[in-house]
C-alpha positions as CSV (number, residue, x, y, z in Angstrom):
1,M,-6.5,-11.7,-6.1
2,N,-6.2,-15.2,-4.6
3,T,-9.3,-17.4,-4.4
4,G,-10.3,-18.8,-1.0
5,G,-8.8,-22.2,-1.7
6,Q,-5.5,-20.7,-2.7
7,T,-5.4,-18.5,0.4
8,S,-6.1,-21.4,2.7
9,S,-3.2,-23.5,1.3
10,I,-0.8,-20.5,1.3
11,L,-1.6,-19.5,4.9
12,K,-1.8,-23.0,6.4
13,N,0.6,-23.3,9.4
14,K,2.0,-19.8,8.9
15,K,2.8,-17.8,12.0
16,I,1.2,-14.4,11.8
17,I,1.3,-11.5,14.3
18,L,-1.8,-9.5,14.0
19,G,-1.2,-6.0,15.4
20,I,-4.2,-3.9,16.4
21,T,-3.8,-0.2,17.1
22,G,-6.0,2.7,18.5
23,S,-8.4,3.2,15.7
24,I,-12.2,3.1,15.6
25,A,-11.8,0.3,13.0
26,A,-10.2,-1.9,15.6
27,Y,-13.4,-3.9,15.9
28,K,-12.8,-5.2,12.3
29,A,-9.6,-7.0,13.6
30,A,-11.9,-9.7,15.1
31,S,-13.2,-10.7,11.6
32,I,-9.7,-10.5,10.1
33,C,-8.3,-12.7,12.9
34,S,-11.1,-15.2,12.3
35,S,-10.4,-15.3,8.5
36,L,-6.7,-15.9,9.1
37,V,-7.5,-18.7,11.6
38,K,-10.0,-20.3,9.2
39,S,-7.2,-20.3,6.6
40,G,-5.1,-22.4,8.9
41,A,-2.7,-19.7,10.1
42,E,-1.4,-19.5,13.7
43,V,-2.4,-16.0,14.8
44,F,-0.9,-14.1,17.7
45,C,-2.8,-10.9,18.4
46,V,-0.9,-7.9,19.8
47,L,-2.7,-4.8,20.9
48,T,-1.3,-1.4,21.6
49,P,-2.6,0.2,24.9
50,N,-4.9,2.5,22.9
51,A,-6.3,-0.4,20.9
52,C,-7.8,-1.8,24.2
53,R,-10.1,1.2,24.3
54,F,-11.8,0.0,21.1
55,I,-11.7,-3.8,21.4
56,N,-11.4,-6.2,24.3
57,P,-8.3,-8.5,24.1
58,I,-10.5,-11.4,25.4
59,T,-12.4,-11.3,22.1
60,L,-9.2,-11.8,20.1
61,S,-7.9,-14.4,22.5
62,S,-11.1,-16.4,22.0
63,I,-10.9,-16.2,18.2
64,S,-7.2,-16.9,17.8
65,G,-7.0,-19.5,20.6
66,K,-4.0,-17.7,22.0
67,K,-3.6,-15.2,24.7
68,A,-3.7,-11.7,23.2
69,I,-0.6,-9.6,24.1
70,V,-1.1,-6.2,25.5
71,G,1.7,-5.4,28.0
72,Q,5.2,-4.4,27.0
73,Y,6.8,-6.6,29.6
74,S,6.0,-10.0,31.1
75,N,8.0,-12.3,33.3
76,E,8.7,-15.1,30.9
77,E,11.7,-17.4,30.1
78,K,12.0,-15.9,26.6
79,I,12.1,-12.3,25.6
80,S,8.7,-12.4,23.9
81,H,9.0,-9.4,21.6
82,I,12.2,-10.9,20.2
83,S,11.3,-14.6,20.1
84,L,7.8,-14.1,18.7
85,S,8.7,-11.5,16.1
86,Q,11.8,-13.4,14.8
87,S,9.8,-16.6,14.4
88,A,6.9,-15.0,12.6
89,D,6.2,-15.4,8.8
90,I,4.3,-12.1,8.6
91,I,3.4,-9.2,10.8
92,L,0.0,-7.6,9.8
93,I,-1.1,-4.3,11.4
94,A,-4.8,-3.8,10.8
95,P,-5.9,-1.3,11.5
96,A,-2.8,0.9,11.7
97,S,-3.2,4.3,13.2
98,A,-1.2,7.4,12.2
99,N,0.4,7.3,15.6
100,T,1.8,3.7,15.2
101,I,2.9,4.3,11.6
102,S,4.9,7.3,12.7
103,K,6.4,5.5,15.7
104,I,7.6,2.6,13.5
105,S,9.1,5.0,10.9
106,S,11.0,6.8,13.7
107,G,12.1,3.6,15.4
108,I,10.2,4.3,18.6
109,C,9.7,1.2,20.6
110,D,7.3,2.1,23.5
111,N,4.9,-0.9,23.3
112,F,5.1,-4.6,22.5
113,L,4.0,-4.1,18.9
114,T,6.4,-1.4,17.9
115,T,9.2,-3.2,19.7
116,A,8.5,-6.5,18.0
117,I,8.5,-4.8,14.6
118,A,11.9,-3.2,15.3
119,A,13.2,-6.7,16.1
120,C,11.7,-8.6,13.2
121,Y,13.2,-9.7,9.8
122,C,9.9,-10.8,8.2
123,P,7.6,-8.7,5.9
124,V,5.3,-6.2,7.7
125,I,2.0,-5.4,6.1
126,I,0.3,-2.1,7.2
127,A,-3.3,-1.4,6.6
128,P,-3.9,2.3,7.6
129,A,-7.2,3.5,9.0
130,M,-7.7,7.1,10.0
131,N,-9.4,10.4,9.1
132,S,-8.6,11.5,5.6
133,C,-7.0,14.8,6.7
134,M,-4.6,12.7,8.9
135,Y,-3.9,10.2,6.1
136,E,-3.1,13.0,3.6
137,N,-1.0,15.0,6.1
138,Q,2.5,15.5,4.6
139,I,4.2,14.2,7.7
140,I,2.2,11.0,7.7
141,Q,2.8,10.5,4.0
142,K,6.5,11.1,4.5
143,N,6.5,8.4,7.3
144,I,4.7,6.0,5.0
145,D,7.3,6.7,2.2
146,I,10.1,6.1,4.6
147,L,8.7,2.6,5.5
148,K,8.0,1.7,1.9
149,N,11.6,2.6,0.9
150,T,13.1,0.2,3.4
151,G,11.8,-2.7,1.4
152,N,10.4,-4.5,4.4
153,Y,7.1,-2.8,4.7
154,F,4.0,-3.2,2.4
155,F,0.9,-1.1,2.5
156,V,-2.7,-2.0,1.8
157,E,-4.2,1.3,0.6
158,P,-7.2,2.5,2.6
159,G,-10.6,2.9,1.0
160,T,-12.6,6.0,0.2
161,G,-16.0,6.7,1.7
162,K,-17.8,7.8,4.8
163,L,-15.5,7.9,7.8
164,A,-16.3,7.4,11.5
165,C,-16.2,11.2,12.1
166,G,-18.9,11.7,9.5
167,S,-16.8,13.2,6.7
168,E,-16.1,11.7,3.3
169,G,-12.6,10.8,2.2
170,K,-9.7,8.4,2.0
171,G,-8.9,6.6,5.2
172,R,-11.3,3.7,5.7
173,L,-9.6,0.4,6.6
174,A,-9.2,-1.6,3.3
175,A,-11.8,-4.4,2.7
176,E,-11.0,-7.5,4.6
177,E,-10.6,-9.6,1.4
178,N,-8.0,-7.1,0.2
179,I,-6.0,-7.4,3.4
180,I,-6.1,-11.2,3.4
181,A,-5.1,-11.2,-0.2
182,A,-2.1,-9.0,0.6
183,V,-1.1,-11.4,3.4
184,S,-1.2,-14.3,1.0
185,D,0.7,-12.4,-1.7
186,C,3.4,-11.4,0.8
187,I,3.7,-15.0,2.0
188,M,4.3,-16.1,-1.6
189,F,6.7,-13.2,-2.2
190,S,8.7,-14.2,0.9
191,N,9.1,-17.7,-0.5
192,D,10.2,-16.7,-4.0
193,L,13.7,-18.1,-3.5
194,K,12.8,-21.0,-1.3
195,N,15.6,-23.7,-1.3
196,K,17.8,-21.5,-3.6
197,K,21.4,-20.8,-2.7
198,I,22.3,-17.2,-3.4
199,L,25.9,-16.1,-3.7
200,I,26.8,-12.4,-3.7
201,S,30.0,-10.4,-3.9
202,A,30.2,-6.8,-2.6
203,G,32.5,-3.9,-1.9
204,A,35.8,-2.7,-3.2
205,T,38.8,-5.1,-3.1
206,V,42.0,-3.8,-1.5
207,E,45.3,-4.5,-3.1
208,F,48.4,-3.7,-0.9
209,L,51.5,-2.1,-2.3
210,D,53.5,-2.3,0.9
211,S,52.7,-2.7,4.6
212,V,50.7,0.5,4.8
213,R,49.6,1.6,1.3
214,F,47.0,0.0,-1.0
215,I,45.0,0.7,-4.1
216,S,41.2,0.4,-4.1
217,N,38.1,2.2,-5.2
218,R,35.0,4.0,-3.8
219,S,32.6,1.1,-3.7
220,S,30.8,1.0,-0.3
221,G,29.3,-2.5,-0.8
222,K,25.8,-1.1,-0.1
223,M,24.3,-2.5,-3.3
224,G,25.6,-6.0,-2.6
225,H,24.5,-5.9,1.0
226,E,21.0,-4.8,-0.1
227,L,20.9,-7.7,-2.6
228,A,21.8,-10.1,0.3
229,M,19.0,-8.6,2.5
230,E,16.5,-8.8,-0.3
231,A,17.4,-12.4,-1.1
232,Y,17.1,-13.3,2.6
233,F,13.8,-11.5,2.7
234,R,12.6,-13.4,-0.3
235,G,13.1,-16.7,1.5
236,A,16.3,-17.9,0.1
237,G,17.5,-21.3,1.5
238,E,21.0,-20.0,1.9
239,V,22.6,-16.5,1.3
240,V,26.3,-16.2,1.1
241,L,27.7,-12.7,1.1
242,V,31.5,-12.3,0.2
243,S,32.3,-8.7,0.9
244,S,35.1,-6.3,1.8
245,A,32.6,-3.9,3.4
246,S,31.4,-4.2,7.0
247,G,28.2,-2.3,6.4
248,A,25.0,-2.6,8.3
249,E,23.9,-5.4,10.7
250,L,22.8,-8.5,8.8
251,P,20.4,-11.2,9.8
252,R,22.3,-14.0,11.5
253,D,21.2,-16.5,8.8
254,I,23.1,-14.7,6.1
255,K,26.6,-16.2,5.8
256,F,28.9,-13.2,5.8
257,I,32.5,-13.8,4.7
258,K,34.8,-10.8,5.1
259,V,37.6,-10.5,2.5
260,Q,40.1,-7.8,1.4
261,S,42.0,-8.7,-1.8
262,S,40.6,-9.8,-5.1
263,N,42.5,-13.1,-4.7
264,T,40.8,-13.9,-1.3
265,M,37.5,-12.9,-2.7
266,M,37.9,-15.3,-5.7
267,E,39.0,-18.1,-3.3
268,E,35.9,-17.7,-1.1
269,I,33.5,-17.3,-4.1
270,L,34.9,-20.5,-5.7
271,K,34.2,-22.4,-2.4
272,H,30.5,-21.7,-2.8
273,Y,30.0,-21.3,-6.6
274,S,29.5,-24.9,-7.7
275,D,26.2,-25.4,-5.9
276,A,25.0,-21.8,-6.0
277,D,21.7,-21.3,-7.9
278,I,22.1,-17.6,-8.4
279,T,25.3,-15.6,-8.3
280,M,25.4,-11.8,-8.3
281,M,28.9,-10.2,-8.7
282,A,28.2,-6.8,-7.3
283,A,31.8,-6.3,-6.0
284,A,34.1,-3.7,-7.6
285,V,37.1,-5.8,-8.1
286,S,40.4,-4.0,-8.9
287,D,41.3,-4.1,-12.6
288,I,45.0,-3.9,-11.8
289,I,47.1,-5.1,-9.0
290,P,50.8,-4.6,-8.0
291,V,53.3,-7.1,-9.4
292,S,54.9,-7.2,-6.0
293,K,53.8,-6.4,-2.4
294,Y,56.5,-5.2,-0.1
295,D,56.2,-6.3,3.6
296,Y,57.6,-3.0,4.8
297,K,56.8,0.6,4.1
298,L,58.5,1.9,1.0
299,K,60.5,5.1,1.5
300,K,60.6,8.0,-0.9
301,N,64.4,7.7,-1.1
302,D,64.0,4.0,-2.0
303,D,63.0,5.1,-5.5
304,I,59.3,4.2,-4.7
305,I,58.1,5.1,-8.2
306,S,60.4,2.6,-10.0
307,K,59.5,-0.2,-7.6
308,L,55.8,0.1,-8.2
309,K,54.8,-2.0,-11.2
310,F,51.3,-3.3,-12.0
311,R,49.6,-6.0,-14.0
312,E,46.1,-6.8,-15.1
313,N,44.0,-8.5,-12.5
314,I,42.0,-11.7,-12.7
315,N,38.5,-11.3,-14.0
316,I,36.4,-13.2,-11.5
317,L,33.2,-12.8,-13.5
318,S,34.7,-14.3,-16.6
319,M,36.1,-17.2,-14.6
320,L,32.6,-17.9,-13.2
321,A,31.1,-17.7,-16.6
322,E,33.5,-20.4,-17.9
323,K,32.7,-22.6,-14.9
324,K,28.9,-22.0,-15.0
325,K,26.8,-25.1,-15.2
326,K,23.3,-25.7,-16.6
327,G,20.7,-24.3,-14.3
328,Q,22.9,-21.7,-12.7
329,Y,22.2,-18.0,-13.1
330,L,25.0,-15.5,-13.3
331,A,24.6,-11.7,-13.0
332,G,27.4,-9.2,-13.4
333,F,27.7,-5.5,-12.5
334,S,29.3,-2.9,-14.7
335,A,30.5,0.5,-13.5
336,E,30.6,3.0,-16.3
337,S,31.1,6.8,-16.6
338,G,27.7,7.6,-18.2
339,E,25.1,5.2,-19.5
340,N,27.6,3.3,-21.7
341,I,25.3,0.4,-22.8
342,K,27.5,-0.4,-25.8
343,N,30.6,-1.1,-23.6
344,T,28.5,-3.2,-21.1
345,V,27.1,-5.3,-24.0
346,E,30.7,-5.8,-25.2
347,K,31.6,-7.1,-21.7
348,M,28.9,-9.8,-22.1
349,K,29.9,-10.8,-25.6
350,N,30.7,-14.5,-26.0
351,K,30.4,-14.9,-22.2
352,N,27.9,-17.1,-20.4
353,I,26.4,-14.3,-18.4
354,D,22.6,-13.9,-18.0
355,I,22.4,-10.2,-17.2
356,M,24.6,-7.2,-16.6
357,V,23.6,-4.4,-14.3
358,L,25.0,-1.1,-15.6
359,N,25.7,1.6,-13.0
360,D,26.5,5.2,-14.0
361,I,29.2,6.2,-11.6
362,S,29.6,9.8,-13.1
363,R,26.6,11.1,-11.1
364,N,26.9,12.3,-7.5
365,D,23.4,11.5,-6.5
366,I,23.6,7.7,-7.1
367,G,26.1,4.9,-7.1
368,F,29.3,4.8,-5.0
369,E,28.7,5.5,-1.3
370,S,25.1,6.6,-1.9
371,D,22.0,4.9,-0.6
372,Y,20.4,5.5,-4.0
373,N,21.0,4.0,-7.4
374,E,19.7,4.0,-10.9
375,A,20.6,1.0,-13.1
376,V,20.1,-0.4,-16.6
377,I,19.6,-4.2,-16.6
378,I,20.9,-5.7,-19.9
379,S,19.9,-9.3,-20.7
380,S,21.9,-11.7,-22.8
381,N,19.2,-11.6,-25.5
382,G,19.6,-7.8,-25.8
383,D,16.6,-6.7,-23.7
384,I,17.1,-3.5,-21.7
385,E,15.2,-2.5,-18.6
386,R,15.8,0.7,-16.7
387,T,15.1,0.7,-13.0
388,G,14.7,4.5,-12.5
389,K,16.3,6.2,-9.4
390,N,15.4,4.6,-6.1
391,R,16.9,3.4,-2.9
392,K,19.4,0.5,-3.4
393,R,17.1,-1.9,-1.5
394,I,14.3,-1.3,-4.1
395,I,16.9,-1.6,-6.9
396,A,17.9,-4.9,-5.4
397,R,14.2,-5.9,-5.5
398,I,13.9,-5.0,-9.2
399,I,17.1,-7.0,-10.0
400,L,15.8,-10.1,-8.2
401,N,12.4,-9.7,-9.7
402,K,14.1,-9.9,-13.1
403,I,16.1,-12.9,-12.1
404,I,13.1,-14.8,-10.6
405,N,11.0,-14.1,-13.7
406,D,13.9,-15.3,-16.0
407,L,14.0,-18.6,-14.0
408,K,10.3,-19.3,-14.3
């Protein structure tokens, strides 16, 4: 846990949205707000309509020095729930009711707070406070798990003790010092890659045979896109994603370069590689390519089989390893049928690669086209780390945790 001095320096000049929901513990938000302000943070309090039944917005306005936001809509020059949330360093919801947690996990935007959260890119810290039966309800726990698995949401576990209803159990708002420590830790977490340039490749390359046919593979690009999202989330100074996949919407600050063939992918990667601090080659680059590409559709009676000849493709990862400079970090990805560690280690042999991430593509529940993965991270020194099965965003976090720790 951070000391008071460390917390003050970490939170100084940080823009924090403090969300307050309809919980009996809402009165504690005043003290949390005060602690954040004393630490030098700029605090914007946002209350749900039900929160106003438990605490007066005027109290929070007085403590924060800024008008507390209650209404969903206001006649302003900027769309507040967008401009405020996208300029915030952290959103903290304390206390968070079962109702608000469930709305966020379902994408319901019916008040300023839930709408702002849907529009934000920053980390969101949630400190639940409710009756223990509500907290332990399977649906509430499922909603909490949904949020945790996105990678953008962090929870401060509630405490156990006497609750407002008179019963004993888990559901008390976490201690203020734990909540403030979580905010500080999350601020540091979101600055892990500050001033670093991250270069990522993703997706399957497409190699045309003629004007309509091509060879490719099943890579969806999801892993590479999640790596880009996680790098951005960790405060990278610049994120460049060279990908053949369109995928989900990306933050506007991620530089997205759409490519098709392995040759265009290589060209774009080389444009950015020389000053990249960390490069992660998650793309599934074709191992073979046609010797010739025909600019018309080959006909069956044109002896199509005899005209199709292939050659071994360039190895972009090997090329980057040869060009790698001191201080650069290079991560490769290896698709294997089964957990073929020996073959992956062989790919690293005598190459200037820091880690290889082994993916087992023989399973139907992970890997290609799936939102889940399970990887083996193999270091150049022979160390092996298994990630376990998880959503690709969480696997991306584990990979970047490994890289960040290696660079310390």
